C-alpha positions as CSV (number, residue, x, y, z in Angstrom):
1,X,29.4,89.4,12.8
2,X,28.2,85.9,12.0
3,X,25.6,84.6,14.4
4,X,26.7,81.8,16.8
5,X,23.2,80.4,17.0
6,X,22.9,78.2,20.1
7,X,26.7,77.9,20.7
8,X,27.6,81.0,22.6
9,X,31.4,80.9,22.6
10,X,32.2,83.8,24.9
11,X,29.7,82.6,27.5
12,X,31.2,79.0,27.3
13,X,34.7,80.3,27.6
14,X,33.8,82.2,30.7
15,X,32.0,79.2,32.2
16,X,34.9,76.9,31.6
17,X,37.9,79.2,32.0
18,X,39.1,77.6,35.2
19,X,38.9,74.0,33.9
20,X,41.7,71.9,32.6
21,X,40.9,69.1,30.1
22,X,42.5,65.8,29.5
23,X,41.8,63.5,26.5
24,X,42.2,59.7,27.1
25,X,41.9,58.2,23.6
26,X,42.2,54.7,22.2
27,X,43.8,56.3,19.1
28,X,44.0,59.7,17.4
29,X,41.7,60.2,14.4
30,X,40.1,63.1,12.5
31,X,37.3,63.4,15.0
32,X,39.6,63.4,18.1
33,X,41.8,66.0,16.4
34,X,38.7,68.1,15.8
35,X,37.8,67.7,19.5
36,X,41.2,69.0,20.5
37,X,40.8,72.0,18.1
38,X,37.4,72.7,19.6
39,X,38.9,72.9,23.1
40,X,42.1,74.8,22.2
41,X,41.4,76.9,19.2
42,X,37.6,77.5,19.3
43,X,37.1,77.9,23.0
44,X,40.7,78.8,24.0
45,X,40.7,76.3,26.9
46,X,43.6,74.4,28.6
47,X,44.3,70.8,27.5
48,X,46.9,69.1,29.7
49,X,49.0,66.0,28.9
50,X,48.9,65.1,32.6
51,X,45.6,63.5,33.7
52,X,46.4,64.4,37.3
53,X,46.1,68.1,36.5
54,X,42.7,67.7,34.8
55,X,39.5,68.9,36.2
56,X,37.5,67.4,33.3
57,X,38.5,64.1,31.6
58,X,37.3,63.0,28.2
59,X,37.6,59.3,27.6
60,X,37.0,57.0,24.7
61,X,35.7,53.7,26.1
62,X,34.4,51.2,23.4
63,X,32.8,49.1,26.2
64,X,30.4,51.9,27.0
65,X,27.9,50.8,24.3
66,X,27.6,48.8,21.2
67,X,26.4,52.0,19.6
68,X,29.6,53.9,18.7
69,X,27.9,57.2,18.9
70,X,26.8,56.8,22.5
71,X,28.1,59.0,25.3
72,X,27.9,59.4,29.1
73,X,28.4,62.6,31.1
74,X,29.2,62.3,34.8
75,X,30.0,65.8,36.2
76,X,33.7,66.0,35.4
77,X,33.9,62.9,33.2
78,X,32.8,62.6,29.6
79,X,32.8,59.2,28.0
80,X,32.3,58.2,24.4
81,X,32.0,54.8,22.9
82,X,34.2,56.1,20.1
83,X,35.7,59.5,19.2
84,X,32.4,60.4,17.6
85,X,30.5,59.5,20.7
86,X,33.0,61.6,22.7
87,X,32.5,64.6,20.4
88,X,28.7,64.3,20.8
89,X,29.2,64.0,24.6
90,X,31.4,67.1,24.6
91,X,28.8,69.2,22.8
92,X,26.0,68.0,25.1
93,X,28.2,68.8,28.1
94,X,28.3,72.3,26.7
95,X,24.5,72.3,26.3
96,X,24.0,71.3,29.9
97,X,26.7,73.8,31.1
98,X,25.1,76.7,29.2
99,X,21.7,75.9,30.6
100,X,22.9,75.5,34.1
101,X,21.7,71.9,34.3
102,X,23.2,69.0,36.3
103,X,26.2,67.6,34.4
104,X,24.8,64.1,34.2
105,X,23.5,62.4,31.0
106,X,23.7,59.0,29.3
107,X,22.5,58.9,25.7
108,X,22.6,57.3,22.3
109,X,20.8,58.3,19.1
110,X,17.3,57.1,18.3
111,X,18.1,57.2,14.5
112,X,21.2,55.9,12.9
113,X,21.4,58.3,10.0
114,X,20.6,61.9,10.8
115,X,21.0,63.9,7.6
116,X,20.6,67.3,6.1
117,X,20.0,67.6,2.4
118,X,21.0,70.9,0.8
119,X,19.2,72.2,-2.3
120,X,22.1,74.5,-3.1
121,X,23.0,75.1,-6.8
122,X,26.5,75.7,-8.1
123,X,25.7,79.3,-9.1
124,X,25.1,80.1,-5.4
125,X,21.3,80.1,-5.5
126,X,19.3,77.8,-3.3
127,X,16.1,76.2,-4.5
128,X,13.5,77.0,-1.8
129,X,16.2,78.9,0.1
130,X,15.0,81.8,2.3
131,X,18.2,82.8,4.1
132,X,20.5,84.1,1.3
133,X,22.9,82.3,-1.0
134,X,24.7,79.0,-0.6
135,X,27.4,78.5,2.0
136,X,29.1,76.1,-0.4
137,X,28.8,77.7,-3.9
138,X,28.8,81.1,-5.4
139,X,30.8,84.3,-5.5
140,X,32.5,85.6,-2.3
141,X,30.7,88.6,-1.0
142,X,27.5,87.9,-2.9
143,X,24.3,87.2,-1.1
144,X,21.5,88.0,-3.5
145,X,17.9,87.0,-2.9
146,X,17.8,83.5,-4.3
147,X,14.0,83.2,-4.9
148,X,14.0,84.8,-8.3
149,X,11.1,82.8,-9.7
150,X,13.3,80.7,-11.8
151,X,15.5,77.7,-10.9
152,X,17.6,78.0,-14.1
153,X,21.2,78.5,-13.2
154,X,22.7,82.0,-13.5
155,X,25.8,82.6,-15.5
156,X,28.9,81.2,-13.6
157,X,32.2,82.9,-13.9
158,X,35.3,81.4,-12.4
159,X,35.4,79.0,-9.4
160,X,31.9,77.7,-8.5
161,X,32.9,77.1,-4.9
162,X,32.6,79.9,-2.3
163,X,35.7,78.6,-0.4
164,X,34.6,80.1,2.9
165,X,36.0,77.4,5.1
166,X,35.7,79.6,8.3
167,X,31.9,79.5,7.8
168,X,31.9,75.9,6.9
169,X,33.8,75.1,10.1
170,X,31.1,76.9,12.0
171,X,28.4,75.0,10.2
172,X,30.1,71.7,10.9
173,X,30.1,72.6,14.6
174,X,26.4,73.4,14.6
175,X,25.6,70.2,12.8
176,X,27.7,68.0,15.1
177,X,26.4,69.8,18.2
178,X,22.8,68.6,17.4
179,X,24.0,65.1,16.3
180,X,23.8,65.4,12.5
181,X,26.1,62.8,10.9
182,X,25.4,63.1,7.2
183,X,25.0,65.9,4.7
184,X,24.5,66.2,0.9
185,X,25.9,69.4,-0.6
186,X,23.8,70.1,-3.7
187,X,20.3,70.3,-5.0
188,X,18.5,67.0,-5.9
189,X,17.4,68.8,-9.1
190,X,21.0,68.6,-10.6
191,X,21.3,71.1,-13.4
192,X,24.0,72.2,-15.8
193,X,27.5,72.4,-14.3
194,X,26.2,70.7,-11.1
195,X,26.2,67.4,-13.0
196,X,30.0,67.6,-13.0
197,X,30.5,67.7,-9.2
198,X,31.1,64.0,-9.2
199,X,34.2,64.3,-11.5
200,X,37.4,66.2,-11.7
201,X,38.3,69.0,-11.1
202,X,35.2,69.5,-9.0
203,X,35.3,66.4,-6.9
204,X,38.7,67.5,-5.5
205,X,37.1,70.6,-3.9
206,X,34.2,68.5,-2.7
207,X,37.0,66.4,-1.0
208,X,38.3,69.4,0.9
209,X,34.8,70.1,2.2
210,X,34.3,66.4,3.1
211,X,37.6,66.3,5.0
212,X,36.4,69.3,7.1
213,X,33.1,67.6,7.9
214,X,34.8,64.3,8.6
215,X,36.3,65.8,11.7
216,X,32.8,66.5,12.9
217,X,31.8,62.9,12.3
218,X,29.8,63.9,9.3
219,X,29.7,61.9,6.0
220,X,29.4,63.9,2.8
221,X,27.0,62.9,0.0
222,X,26.3,64.4,-3.5
223,X,23.1,64.5,-5.5
224,X,23.5,63.2,-9.1
225,X,21.8,63.7,-12.4
226,X,20.6,60.3,-13.6
227,X,21.5,61.2,-17.2
228,X,25.2,61.9,-16.2
229,X,26.6,59.0,-18.4
230,X,25.0,60.7,-21.4
231,X,25.4,64.3,-20.4
232,X,29.1,64.2,-19.2
233,X,30.2,60.6,-19.9
234,X,30.0,60.6,-23.7
235,X,27.5,57.7,-23.8
236,X,24.3,57.6,-25.7
237,X,22.2,56.2,-22.9
238,X,21.8,56.1,-19.1
239,X,20.0,52.7,-19.1
240,X,20.9,51.1,-15.8
241,X,21.1,47.7,-17.4
242,X,23.5,48.8,-20.1
243,X,27.0,47.4,-19.5
244,X,28.8,50.6,-20.6
245,X,26.6,52.7,-18.3
246,X,27.4,50.4,-15.4
247,X,31.1,50.5,-16.2
248,X,31.0,54.3,-16.4
249,X,29.4,54.6,-13.0
250,X,31.9,52.1,-11.5
251,X,34.8,54.2,-12.8
252,X,33.4,57.5,-11.5
253,X,32.5,56.1,-8.1
254,X,36.0,54.5,-7.8
255,X,37.6,57.8,-8.5
256,X,35.4,59.6,-6.0
257,X,36.8,57.2,-3.3
258,X,40.3,57.8,-4.4
259,X,39.7,61.5,-3.6
260,X,37.2,61.2,-0.7
261,X,37.9,57.9,1.0
262,X,35.0,58.2,3.5
263,X,32.5,59.5,0.9
264,X,28.9,58.7,1.9
265,X,27.3,58.1,-1.4
266,X,24.7,59.5,-3.8
267,X,21.2,61.1,-3.3
268,X,19.1,60.4,-6.3
269,X,15.9,62.1,-7.6
270,X,14.8,60.2,-10.6
271,X,11.7,60.1,-12.8
272,X,10.2,63.0,-10.8
273,X,9.0,66.4,-11.9
274,X,10.8,66.1,-15.2
275,X,14.1,64.7,-13.9
276,X,15.5,61.7,-15.9
277,X,15.4,58.2,-14.5
278,X,15.2,54.5,-15.3
279,X,11.5,54.7,-16.4
280,X,12.6,56.2,-19.6
281,X,14.4,53.0,-20.4
282,X,11.6,50.7,-19.3
283,X,13.4,49.9,-16.0
284,X,12.1,50.2,-12.5
285,X,13.5,52.0,-9.5
286,X,15.1,48.9,-8.0
287,X,17.0,48.4,-11.3
288,X,18.2,52.0,-11.2
289,X,19.2,52.0,-7.5
290,X,20.8,48.6,-7.4
291,X,23.0,49.4,-10.4
292,X,24.6,52.2,-8.4
293,X,24.6,50.2,-5.2
294,X,26.7,47.5,-6.8
295,X,29.4,50.1,-7.6
296,X,29.2,51.5,-4.1
297,X,29.3,48.2,-2.2
298,X,33.1,47.7,-2.2
299,X,33.6,51.2,-0.7
300,X,30.8,51.0,1.9
301,X,28.8,53.7,0.2
302,X,25.1,54.3,0.1
303,X,22.5,55.0,-2.5
304,X,19.7,57.2,-1.1
305,X,16.8,57.0,-3.5
306,X,14.0,59.5,-3.2
307,X,10.4,58.2,-3.5
308,X,9.0,61.6,-4.6
309,X,7.9,60.1,-7.9
310,X,4.5,61.0,-9.4
311,X,2.9,61.8,-12.7
312,X,3.3,65.6,-12.9
313,X,0.8,65.6,-15.8
314,X,-2.1,64.9,-13.5
315,X,-5.5,65.7,-15.0
316,X,-7.9,67.5,-12.6
317,X,-10.8,66.2,-14.6
318,X,-10.2,62.7,-13.3
319,X,-11.0,62.6,-9.6
320,X,-9.8,59.0,-9.2
321,X,-6.3,60.1,-10.2
322,X,-4.6,60.8,-6.9
323,X,-1.1,62.1,-6.4
324,X,-1.2,61.1,-2.8
325,X,-1.1,57.4,-3.9
326,X,1.9,57.8,-6.2
327,X,4.8,56.9,-4.0
328,X,3.0,53.9,-2.6
329,X,2.1,52.7,-6.1
330,X,5.6,53.2,-7.4
331,X,7.5,51.6,-4.5
332,X,5.3,49.2,-2.5
333,X,5.5,46.4,-5.1
334,X,9.4,46.7,-5.0
335,X,9.6,46.0,-1.2
336,X,12.5,43.6,-0.8
337,X,14.0,44.2,-4.2
338,X,16.5,46.8,-3.2
339,X,20.1,46.1,-2.3
340,X,21.2,46.4,1.4
341,X,23.1,49.6,0.7
342,X,20.0,51.3,-0.9
343,X,17.8,53.5,1.3
344,X,14.4,54.9,0.2
345,X,14.1,58.5,1.2
346,X,10.3,59.0,1.8
347,X,8.6,62.3,2.6
348,X,6.7,62.2,5.9
349,X,3.4,62.9,4.1
350,X,2.0,61.7,0.8
351,X,2.0,65.1,-1.0
352,X,4.8,67.6,-0.3
353,X,5.7,68.9,3.2
354,X,2.2,70.5,3.5
355,X,0.7,72.5,6.3
356,X,-1.1,69.4,7.5
357,X,-0.8,65.9,6.0
358,X,-1.3,62.4,7.3
359,X,1.6,60.0,7.7
360,X,2.8,58.5,4.4
361,X,1.4,55.0,4.3
362,X,4.7,53.5,3.1
363,X,5.9,53.9,6.7
364,X,4.6,50.7,8.3
365,X,3.7,49.0,5.0
366,X,7.3,48.6,3.8
367,X,8.9,45.7,5.7
368,X,11.9,44.7,3.7
369,X,13.5,47.9,2.5
370,X,15.8,50.4,4.2
371,X,14.1,53.7,4.6
372,X,14.5,57.3,5.8
373,X,11.8,59.7,6.8
374,X,12.2,63.1,5.0
375,X,11.2,66.4,6.6
376,X,11.7,70.0,5.3
377,X,13.3,72.5,7.6
378,X,13.3,75.2,5.0
379,X,9.9,76.7,5.1
380,X,8.7,76.2,1.5
381,X,5.0,75.9,2.3
382,X,5.3,77.0,5.9
383,X,6.0,80.8,5.7
384,X,9.4,81.1,4.0
385,X,11.1,81.9,7.3
386,X,9.2,85.1,7.3
387,X,6.1,83.9,9.2
388,X,6.8,82.4,12.7
389,X,6.4,78.7,12.4
390,X,8.0,76.3,14.9
391,X,7.2,73.0,13.2
392,X,8.4,70.5,15.8
393,X,4.8,69.8,17.1
394,X,3.8,68.8,13.5
395,X,6.9,66.6,13.0
396,X,6.6,64.8,16.4
397,X,3.0,64.1,15.8
398,X,3.9,62.4,12.5
399,X,6.7,60.2,13.9
400,X,4.5,59.1,16.7
401,X,1.6,58.0,14.3
402,X,1.0,54.3,14.7
403,X,0.6,52.6,11.3
404,X,1.0,48.8,11.7
405,X,2.0,49.1,15.3
406,X,5.5,50.6,15.4
407,X,5.0,54.4,15.7
408,X,8.3,56.2,16.1
409,X,10.3,53.0,15.6
410,X,8.8,52.2,12.2
411,X,11.7,53.4,10.2
412,X,14.3,51.5,12.2
413,X,12.4,48.3,12.8
414,X,11.3,47.9,9.2
415,X,14.7,48.5,7.7
416,X,16.6,45.3,7.1
417,X,19.8,47.1,8.2
418,X,18.9,49.5,11.0
419,X,22.3,51.3,10.4
420,X,20.9,52.2,7.0
421,X,17.9,54.0,8.2
422,X,17.0,57.3,9.9
423,X,15.7,60.9,9.4
424,X,16.6,63.4,6.8
425,X,15.6,67.1,6.3
426,X,16.0,69.8,3.7
427,X,18.1,72.4,5.4
428,X,17.3,76.1,5.9
429,X,20.6,77.8,6.2
430,X,22.3,80.4,3.9
431,X,24.8,83.2,3.9
432,X,22.6,85.6,5.9
433,X,24.3,86.7,9.1
434,X,21.9,84.7,11.3
435,X,22.1,81.7,9.0
436,X,18.3,81.3,8.7
437,X,16.9,84.6,7.6
438,X,14.6,84.8,10.6
439,X,16.5,84.4,13.9
440,X,13.6,82.4,15.3
441,X,13.8,79.9,12.4
442,X,17.0,78.6,14.0
443,X,14.7,76.7,16.4
444,X,13.6,74.4,13.6
445,X,17.2,73.6,12.5
446,X,18.1,72.9,16.1
447,X,14.9,71.0,16.7
448,X,15.4,68.6,13.8
449,X,18.8,67.5,15.1
450,X,17.5,67.0,18.6
451,X,14.4,65.1,17.4
452,X,16.7,62.8,15.3
453,X,18.9,62.1,18.3
454,X,16.0,61.5,20.8
455,X,12.6,60.7,19.5
456,X,11.1,60.9,23.0
457,X,11.8,64.6,23.5
458,X,8.8,66.9,23.3
459,X,8.5,70.0,21.2
460,X,8.3,72.0,24.4
461,X,11.5,70.4,25.8
462,X,13.4,71.0,22.6
463,X,12.3,74.6,22.4
464,X,13.3,75.3,26.0
465,X,16.8,74.0,25.3
466,X,17.1,76.2,22.2
467,X,15.9,79.3,24.1
468,X,18.2,78.7,27.1
469,X,21.2,78.4,24.8
470,X,20.4,81.1,22.2
471,X,19.1,83.7,24.7
472,X,21.4,82.8,27.4
473,X,21.5,86.2,29.1
474,X,17.9,87.1,28.5
475,X,15.6,87.2,31.6
476,X,13.1,84.4,32.1
477,X,10.1,86.5,31.5
478,X,11.3,87.5,28.1
479,X,12.2,83.9,27.3
480,X,8.7,82.9,28.3
481,X,7.3,85.4,25.8
482,X,9.4,84.0,23.0
483,X,8.5,80.4,24.1
484,X,4.8,81.2,23.9
485,X,5.1,82.8,20.5
486,X,6.9,79.8,19.0
487,X,4.9,77.1,20.7
488,X,1.6,78.4,19.3
489,X,3.1,79.5,15.9
490,X,2.6,76.2,13.9
491,X,-1.1,76.0,15.0
492,X,-1.6,79.7,14.2
493,X,0.0,79.4,10.7
494,X,-2.2,76.5,10.0
495,X,-5.3,78.4,11.2
496,X,-4.9,81.4,8.9
497,X,-3.7,79.5,5.8
498,X,-5.1,76.1,5.0
499,X,-6.5,74.3,8.0
500,X,-8.3,70.9,8.0
501,X,-5.7,69.5,5.7
502,X,-7.2,70.8,2.5
503,X,-3.8,71.2,0.9
504,X,-2.4,73.8,-1.5
505,X,-4.2,77.1,-1.9
506,X,-1.0,78.9,-2.3
507,X,0.7,81.1,-4.9
508,X,2.0,78.8,-7.6
509,X,5.8,78.3,-7.8
510,X,6.6,80.8,-5.0
511,X,4.5,79.0,-2.4
512,X,4.0,82.1,-0.2
513,X,0.6,83.9,0.2
514,X,-2.9,82.8,-0.9
515,X,-4.0,81.7,-4.3
516,X,-7.1,79.6,-3.7
517,X,-7.4,78.2,-7.2
518,X,-3.7,78.6,-8.1
519,X,-3.2,74.8,-8.3
520,X,-6.9,73.8,-8.9
521,X,-6.7,73.1,-12.6
522,X,-3.0,72.5,-13.1
523,X,-0.8,69.5,-13.8
524,X,0.6,69.1,-10.3
525,X,-2.3,67.1,-8.7
526,X,-3.1,69.3,-5.8
527,X,-6.8,70.0,-5.8
528,X,-9.5,71.1,-3.3
529,X,-12.6,70.6,-5.5
530,X,-14.6,73.4,-3.8
531,X,-18.1,74.1,-5.1
532,X,-21.4,75.5,-3.8
533,X,-22.0,72.4,-1.6
534,X,-18.6,71.9,0.1
535,X,-15.0,71.0,-0.5
536,X,-12.3,68.4,0.1
537,X,-10.9,65.3,-1.7
538,X,-12.8,62.0,-1.4
539,X,-10.0,59.5,-0.8
540,X,-12.2,56.8,0.7
541,X,-12.3,53.2,-0.6
542,X,-16.1,53.2,-1.2
543,X,-16.6,56.3,-3.3
544,X,-13.2,58.0,-3.7
545,X,-9.6,57.3,-4.8
546,X,-9.1,54.4,-2.4
547,X,-6.1,56.1,-0.7
548,X,-7.5,55.5,2.8
549,X,-7.2,51.8,2.2
550,X,-3.4,52.0,2.0
551,X,-3.1,52.2,5.8
552,X,-3.3,49.5,8.4
553,X,-6.9,48.4,9.0
554,X,-7.2,50.3,12.3
555,X,-6.2,53.6,10.7
556,X,-8.0,52.9,7.4
557,X,-11.3,52.4,9.4
558,X,-10.8,55.9,10.9
559,X,-9.9,57.7,7.7
560,X,-12.7,55.9,5.8
561,X,-15.4,57.3,8.0
562,X,-16.2,61.0,7.9
563,X,-17.5,60.9,11.4
564,X,-14.3,59.3,12.8
565,X,-11.7,61.2,10.8
566,X,-10.1,63.9,13.0
567,X,-11.1,67.4,12.2
568,X,-7.5,68.4,11.4
569,X,-7.4,65.8,8.5
570,X,-11.0,65.7,7.4
571,X,-10.6,67.6,4.0
572,X,-7.7,65.4,3.0
573,X,-9.9,62.3,3.2
574,X,-13.4,63.5,2.5
575,X,-15.5,65.9,0.4
576,X,-17.4,67.7,3.2
577,X,-20.6,69.7,2.9
578,X,-20.5,73.2,4.4
579,X,-23.2,72.4,6.9
580,X,-21.5,69.2,8.1
581,X,-20.9,69.3,11.9
582,X,-17.3,68.7,12.8
583,X,-16.1,67.2,16.1
584,X,-15.6,70.7,17.4
585,X,-19.4,71.1,17.4
586,X,-19.4,73.7,14.5
587,X,-20.2,73.5,10.9
588,X,-17.4,73.2,8.3
589,X,-18.1,76.7,7.0
590,X,-18.2,78.3,10.4
591,X,-14.9,76.5,11.3
592,X,-13.3,78.0,8.2
593,X,-14.4,81.5,9.1
594,X,-13.5,81.1,12.8
595,X,-10.0,79.7,12.2
596,X,-9.0,82.4,9.7
597,X,-10.2,85.2,12.0
598,X,-8.5,83.6,15.0
599,X,-5.3,83.0,13.1
600,X,-5.0,86.6,12.0
601,X,-5.8,87.9,15.5
602,X,-3.2,85.6,17.0
603,X,-0.6,87.1,14.7
604,X,-1.5,90.6,15.9
605,X,-0.9,89.3,19.4
606,X,2.5,87.9,18.3
607,X,3.4,91.4,17.0
608,X,2.3,93.1,20.2
609,X,4.1,90.5,22.4
610,X,7.3,90.9,20.4
611,X,7.2,94.7,20.6
612,X,7.2,94.4,24.4
613,X,10.6,92.8,24.2
614,X,12.3,95.9,22.9
615,X,15.3,96.6,25.1
616,X,15.1,93.1,26.7
617,X,16.8,91.3,23.8
618,X,19.6,92.4,21.5
619,X,18.7,95.0,18.9
620,X,19.7,93.0,15.9
621,X,17.4,90.1,16.8
622,X,14.6,92.5,17.8
623,X,14.7,94.3,14.4
624,X,15.1,91.1,12.5
625,X,11.9,89.5,13.9
626,X,10.0,92.8,14.0
627,X,10.4,93.2,10.3
628,X,9.2,89.7,9.6
629,X,6.2,90.0,11.9
630,X,5.1,93.1,9.9
631,X,5.1,90.9,6.8
632,X,3.4,88.1,8.6
633,X,0.5,90.4,9.7
634,X,0.0,91.4,6.0
635,X,0.2,87.7,4.9
636,X,-2.3,86.5,7.6
637,X,-4.7,89.3,6.6
638,X,-4.5,88.4,3.0
639,X,-5.2,84.7,3.8
640,X,-8.1,85.6,6.1
641,X,-9.8,87.9,3.7
642,X,-9.3,85.9,0.5
643,X,-10.3,82.5,2.1
644,X,-13.3,83.8,3.9
645,X,-14.5,85.8,1.0
646,X,-14.1,82.9,-1.4
647,X,-16.0,80.5,0.7
648,X,-18.7,83.0,1.6
649,X,-19.3,83.5,-2.1
650,X,-19.2,79.7,-2.7
651,X,-21.5,78.8,0.1
652,X,-23.7,81.9,0.6
653,X,-23.6,81.2,4.3
654,X,-23.2,84.2,6.6
655,X,-20.6,84.3,9.4
656,X,-22.5,83.5,12.6
657,X,-20.8,86.4,14.4
658,X,-21.3,89.0,11.7
659,X,-17.6,89.8,11.2
660,X,-16.4,91.6,8.1
661,X,-16.2,89.3,5.1
662,X,-15.9,91.0,1.7
663,X,-18.3,90.1,-1.0
């Protein structure tokens, strides 16, 4: 049976079985039709044509708010500024009902675009997927482990689409229930047959999926291969200033809108990690994005252009060459050069969704370019949905970082068109029965949507919502145990892996488990520079790469000074001697030892606490998380022993408490 995540249908049906609903609409559209289906077909509730018989009335009232997605709940009345607003209001009515809360709420989204990017490939695999195969592509009945160590496409026989529209309908419901309004279906690294998704006969099937999502108020996007004009268009070039290339894209985009009238647009990864792009023709990223934007403009479509652009041939010998500066150096000079329907998709941190990174300095610095902040729900560097890791505390800290004075409103206020701004995340779902591999990893999926909708929610508030809805019949003591596990999980994962923002010490390619020097001498630009004296990257303006100077003066002053930089970021900005005293009153080397011992011990406590829940939660969930906790204990032990041994050998400094460190 497929997991219902936080939408417990049987419980909702029971709670609402005596209610009669009435829909008062301005006009019928795809979203209002979906709302009727949700009431009648999904929940099996009564919808009357007579308002006088209704106990709950759902009304579209455009005067409610200038924001069409706004809603208001007043006990037995749900209002929406549009049909989409009404749908969001309905799902949030269900949230309040499931939680036993007062049916009263007035709300509109903090972010205009609230998007999930899928890294699904047309053979059914998912790049950085940890919950089985793609829900969009692949062979029915197949759910092989997708992390094979190679991202090359497998042989494809027959239809590339999974065609499981029952599951896609469930997915659309989950997305809409947390306020997601945009989705891209395929991997940004567009390979092989995936390049053809934008043309017939594949775009027609994309159109079927898009129509389903449209009913949930969700716009569908596709990722493209920049070289498509050459690879599938019969041209000799993909130069964005070539007239034939421009004409080809205009024709392709026009045909897409013939098939998918409300198509959202393209997501583009160009000139990054070996992907083709405008640089190979001597053009810049504004040239590339604006060429596509011109073809989208008549249709109202968007070009979402990723700023994850850096020289992946970085040389470790040159300490002034800093990957962290790459996005800033590639895009800051182009501020104001992009068309109004172009959005820069910018990772929240300057490297790559790490365990701990500072805010990307483009946020706050860019003033004349539409932008989206990018997160990663799929746990690429954060435990692969094996290790418990509720990441909302990390994300919320990032969006509330004040760079040039705007904090959480930076993205919206610094985008010329606020409607073309927002948050986006790489999704974490697959064909596994519980969607996310680890049942508790659902909290990050839910949490991303709720964070997008309301930036003022706390990690604790979001987690309590998810727990109350997901474990609706579990007693409060058991829910408190799960709450405590998850609320401390991000800090714990950081402690036993790579604390103090040192960056990647992780197994190359797979990104699970310790490999201290795995990336130390490679081309990817992720280094720790540990030696007998200390470790860390000097990113100061005076002696280092100059990265700290990319921030507003108030932040730059903090990051420039080793004595002012917060402990949790110190190794990102400074090379630090082992005997340096941190703000916590301990030396760097003792802090390294302590955190790794404490992190491992905390995971043992997680396991013990979870075992105490046997019989108090459903057996499937209990086994699912128990198995992963066993693996997490092994992982934490490996991290503890390898990190502590390595730095003991490097420093020669004994652990103050005489704990076992291997030599």
